[in-house]
mmCIF file of the C-alpha atoms, coordinates in Angstrom:
data_MODEL
# 
_entry.id   MODEL 
# 
loop_
_atom_site.group_PDB 
_atom_site.id 
_atom_site.type_symbol 
_atom_site.label_atom_id 
_atom_site.label_alt_id 
_atom_site.label_comp_id 
_atom_site.label_asym_id 
_atom_site.label_entity_id 
_atom_site.label_seq_id 
_atom_site.pdbx_PDB_ins_code 
_atom_site.Cartn_x 
_atom_site.Cartn_y 
_atom_site.Cartn_z 
_atom_site.occupancy 
_atom_site.B_iso_or_equiv 
_atom_site.pdbx_formal_charge 
_atom_site.auth_seq_id 
_atom_site.auth_comp_id 
_atom_site.auth_asym_id 
_atom_site.auth_atom_id 
_atom_site.pdbx_PDB_model_num 
ATOM 1  C CA . MET A 1 1  ? 21.139  -21.764 9.616   1.00 0.00 ? 1  MET A CA 1 
ATOM 2  C CA . SER A 1 2  ? 20.150  -19.760 6.562   1.00 0.00 ? 2  SER A CA 1 
ATOM 3  C CA . ALA A 1 3  ? 20.138  -15.959 6.590   1.00 0.00 ? 3  ALA A CA 1 
ATOM 4  C CA . TYR A 1 4  ? 16.797  -16.067 4.828   1.00 0.00 ? 4  TYR A CA 1 
ATOM 5  C CA . GLY A 1 5  ? 13.314  -16.981 6.006   1.00 0.00 ? 5  GLY A CA 1 
ATOM 6  C CA . SER A 1 6  ? 10.432  -18.046 3.840   1.00 0.00 ? 6  SER A CA 1 
ATOM 7  C CA . GLY A 1 7  ? 8.486   -15.264 2.165   1.00 0.00 ? 7  GLY A CA 1 
ATOM 8  C CA . ALA A 1 8  ? 5.080   -15.166 0.523   1.00 0.00 ? 8  ALA A CA 1 
ATOM 9  C CA . GLY A 1 9  ? 6.637   -14.739 -2.913  1.00 0.00 ? 9  GLY A CA 1 
ATOM 10 C CA . SER A 1 10 ? 9.274   -16.707 -4.719  1.00 0.00 ? 10 SER A CA 1 
ATOM 11 C CA . ALA A 1 11 ? 12.206  -14.574 -3.554  1.00 0.00 ? 11 ALA A CA 1 
ATOM 12 C CA . PRO A 1 12 ? 13.717  -15.249 -0.136  1.00 0.00 ? 12 PRO A CA 1 
ATOM 13 C CA . VAL A 1 13 ? 13.156  -12.636 2.564   1.00 0.00 ? 13 VAL A CA 1 
ATOM 14 C CA . PRO A 1 14 ? 16.103  -11.871 4.863   1.00 0.00 ? 14 PRO A CA 1 
ATOM 15 C CA . VAL A 1 15 ? 15.463  -12.869 8.474   1.00 0.00 ? 15 VAL A CA 1 
ATOM 16 C CA . GLY A 1 16 ? 14.771  -9.706  10.448  1.00 0.00 ? 16 GLY A CA 1 
ATOM 17 C CA . GLY A 1 17 ? 13.020  -7.907  7.631   1.00 0.00 ? 17 GLY A CA 1 
ATOM 18 C CA . ALA A 1 18 ? 12.894  -7.247  3.945   1.00 0.00 ? 18 ALA A CA 1 
ATOM 19 C CA . GLY A 1 19 ? 15.411  -4.982  2.316   1.00 0.00 ? 19 GLY A CA 1 
ATOM 20 C CA . THR A 1 20 ? 12.872  -2.609  0.767   1.00 0.00 ? 20 THR A CA 1 
ATOM 21 C CA . LEU A 1 21 ? 9.075   -2.498  0.900   1.00 0.00 ? 21 LEU A CA 1 
ATOM 22 C CA . ILE A 1 22 ? 7.434   -0.633  -1.970  1.00 0.00 ? 22 ILE A CA 1 
ATOM 23 C CA . VAL A 1 23 ? 3.834   0.584   -2.097  1.00 0.00 ? 23 VAL A CA 1 
ATOM 24 C CA . VAL A 1 24 ? 2.412   1.821   -5.404  1.00 0.00 ? 24 VAL A CA 1 
ATOM 25 C CA . ALA A 1 25 ? -0.853  3.743   -5.058  1.00 0.00 ? 25 ALA A CA 1 
ATOM 26 C CA . LYS A 1 26 ? -3.050  6.484   -6.462  1.00 0.00 ? 26 LYS A CA 1 
ATOM 27 C CA . ALA A 1 27 ? -3.927  9.531   -4.402  1.00 0.00 ? 27 ALA A CA 1 
ATOM 28 C CA . PRO A 1 28 ? -7.533  9.024   -3.215  1.00 0.00 ? 28 PRO A CA 1 
ATOM 29 C CA . VAL A 1 29 ? -9.164  11.652  -5.421  1.00 0.00 ? 29 VAL A CA 1 
ATOM 30 C CA . PRO A 1 30 ? -12.935 11.390  -6.030  1.00 0.00 ? 30 PRO A CA 1 
ATOM 31 C CA . GLY A 1 31 ? -13.685 10.244  -9.560  1.00 0.00 ? 31 GLY A CA 1 
ATOM 32 C CA . ARG A 1 32 ? -10.152 8.922   -10.021 1.00 0.00 ? 32 ARG A CA 1 
ATOM 33 C CA . VAL A 1 33 ? -10.020 5.923   -7.671  1.00 0.00 ? 33 VAL A CA 1 
ATOM 34 C CA . LYS A 1 34 ? -12.299 2.940   -7.079  1.00 0.00 ? 34 LYS A CA 1 
ATOM 35 C CA . THR A 1 35 ? -14.433 4.052   -10.019 1.00 0.00 ? 35 THR A CA 1 
ATOM 36 C CA . ARG A 1 36 ? -15.959 0.589   -10.451 1.00 0.00 ? 36 ARG A CA 1 
ATOM 37 C CA . LEU A 1 37 ? -17.667 1.036   -7.082  1.00 0.00 ? 37 LEU A CA 1 
ATOM 38 C CA . THR A 1 38 ? -19.899 3.719   -8.546  1.00 0.00 ? 38 THR A CA 1 
ATOM 39 C CA . PRO A 1 39 ? -22.910 3.922   -8.910  1.00 0.00 ? 39 PRO A CA 1 
ATOM 40 C CA . HIS A 1 40 ? -23.261 1.930   -5.663  1.00 0.00 ? 40 HIS A CA 1 
ATOM 41 C CA . PHE A 1 41 ? -21.135 4.570   -3.939  1.00 0.00 ? 41 PHE A CA 1 
ATOM 42 C CA . THR A 1 42 ? -20.597 8.220   -4.731  1.00 0.00 ? 42 THR A CA 1 
ATOM 43 C CA . PRO A 1 43 ? -17.155 9.170   -6.061  1.00 0.00 ? 43 PRO A CA 1 
ATOM 44 C CA . ARG A 1 44 ? -16.456 10.803  -2.705  1.00 0.00 ? 44 ARG A CA 1 
ATOM 45 C CA . GLN A 1 45 ? -17.385 7.636   -0.782  1.00 0.00 ? 45 GLN A CA 1 
ATOM 46 C CA . ALA A 1 46 ? -15.240 5.534   -3.112  1.00 0.00 ? 46 ALA A CA 1 
ATOM 47 C CA . ALA A 1 47 ? -12.302 7.894   -2.565  1.00 0.00 ? 47 ALA A CA 1 
ATOM 48 C CA . GLU A 1 48 ? -12.773 7.675   1.200   1.00 0.00 ? 48 GLU A CA 1 
ATOM 49 C CA . LEU A 1 49 ? -12.666 3.883   0.960   1.00 0.00 ? 49 LEU A CA 1 
ATOM 50 C CA . ALA A 1 50 ? -9.471  4.136   -1.105  1.00 0.00 ? 50 ALA A CA 1 
ATOM 51 C CA . ARG A 1 51 ? -7.970  6.496   1.476   1.00 0.00 ? 51 ARG A CA 1 
ATOM 52 C CA . ALA A 1 52 ? -8.806  4.111   4.318   1.00 0.00 ? 52 ALA A CA 1 
ATOM 53 C CA . ALA A 1 53 ? -7.393  1.129   2.416   1.00 0.00 ? 53 ALA A CA 1 
ATOM 54 C CA . LEU A 1 54 ? -4.185  3.017   1.663   1.00 0.00 ? 54 LEU A CA 1 
ATOM 55 C CA . GLN A 1 55 ? -3.880  4.041   5.319   1.00 0.00 ? 55 GLN A CA 1 
ATOM 56 C CA . ASP A 1 56 ? -4.293  0.403   6.396   1.00 0.00 ? 56 ASP A CA 1 
ATOM 57 C CA . THR A 1 57 ? -1.606  -0.614  3.909   1.00 0.00 ? 57 THR A CA 1 
ATOM 58 C CA . LEU A 1 58 ? 0.796   2.082   5.088   1.00 0.00 ? 58 LEU A CA 1 
ATOM 59 C CA . ASP A 1 59 ? 0.186   1.132   8.732   1.00 0.00 ? 59 ASP A CA 1 
ATOM 60 C CA . ALA A 1 60 ? 1.028   -2.491  7.885   1.00 0.00 ? 60 ALA A CA 1 
ATOM 61 C CA . VAL A 1 61 ? 4.178   -1.422  6.033   1.00 0.00 ? 61 VAL A CA 1 
ATOM 62 C CA . LEU A 1 62 ? 5.313   0.675   8.997   1.00 0.00 ? 62 LEU A CA 1 
ATOM 63 C CA . ALA A 1 63 ? 4.743   -2.282  11.330  1.00 0.00 ? 63 ALA A CA 1 
ATOM 64 C CA . THR A 1 64 ? 6.819   -4.596  9.129   1.00 0.00 ? 64 THR A CA 1 
ATOM 65 C CA . PRO A 1 65 ? 10.577  -4.760  9.664   1.00 0.00 ? 65 PRO A CA 1 
ATOM 66 C CA . ALA A 1 66 ? 12.360  -3.312  6.647   1.00 0.00 ? 66 ALA A CA 1 
ATOM 67 C CA . ARG A 1 67 ? 15.542  -1.461  5.902   1.00 0.00 ? 67 ARG A CA 1 
ATOM 68 C CA . ARG A 1 68 ? 13.717  0.972   3.634   1.00 0.00 ? 68 ARG A CA 1 
ATOM 69 C CA . ARG A 1 69 ? 10.124  1.837   2.767   1.00 0.00 ? 69 ARG A CA 1 
ATOM 70 C CA . VAL A 1 70 ? 9.127   3.567   -0.467  1.00 0.00 ? 70 VAL A CA 1 
ATOM 71 C CA . LEU A 1 71 ? 5.767   5.020   -1.497  1.00 0.00 ? 71 LEU A CA 1 
ATOM 72 C CA . TYR A 1 72 ? 5.186   5.750   -5.177  1.00 0.00 ? 72 TYR A CA 1 
ATOM 73 C CA . LEU A 1 73 ? 2.072   7.907   -5.218  1.00 0.00 ? 73 LEU A CA 1 
ATOM 74 C CA . ASP A 1 74 ? 0.282   8.871   -8.423  1.00 0.00 ? 74 ASP A CA 1 
ATOM 75 C CA . GLY A 1 75 ? -1.080  12.296  -7.528  1.00 0.00 ? 75 GLY A CA 1 
ATOM 76 C CA . ALA A 1 76 ? -0.512  14.850  -4.815  1.00 0.00 ? 76 ALA A CA 1 
ATOM 77 C CA . PRO A 1 77 ? -0.205  13.716  -1.191  1.00 0.00 ? 77 PRO A CA 1 
ATOM 78 C CA . GLY A 1 78 ? -2.870  14.869  1.221   1.00 0.00 ? 78 GLY A CA 1 
ATOM 79 C CA . HIS A 1 79 ? -5.900  14.403  -1.023  1.00 0.00 ? 79 HIS A CA 1 
# 
């Protein structure tokens, strides 16, 4: 039996979890994220959508077996 399972990408994923999961994101700051959603949404609404999407992504990462999880955030956390 192989020590690797099938992954979504071309690289094999070790059975029992990936080595490292990396998320690259921008801090959800109004006027800086999801700008193509305006004028249908205000910059604040677009930022709230970005915040919710990032939270969903981080929840999924935490629920996925991995040896290490890394978040590269462009901007200050907590915005």
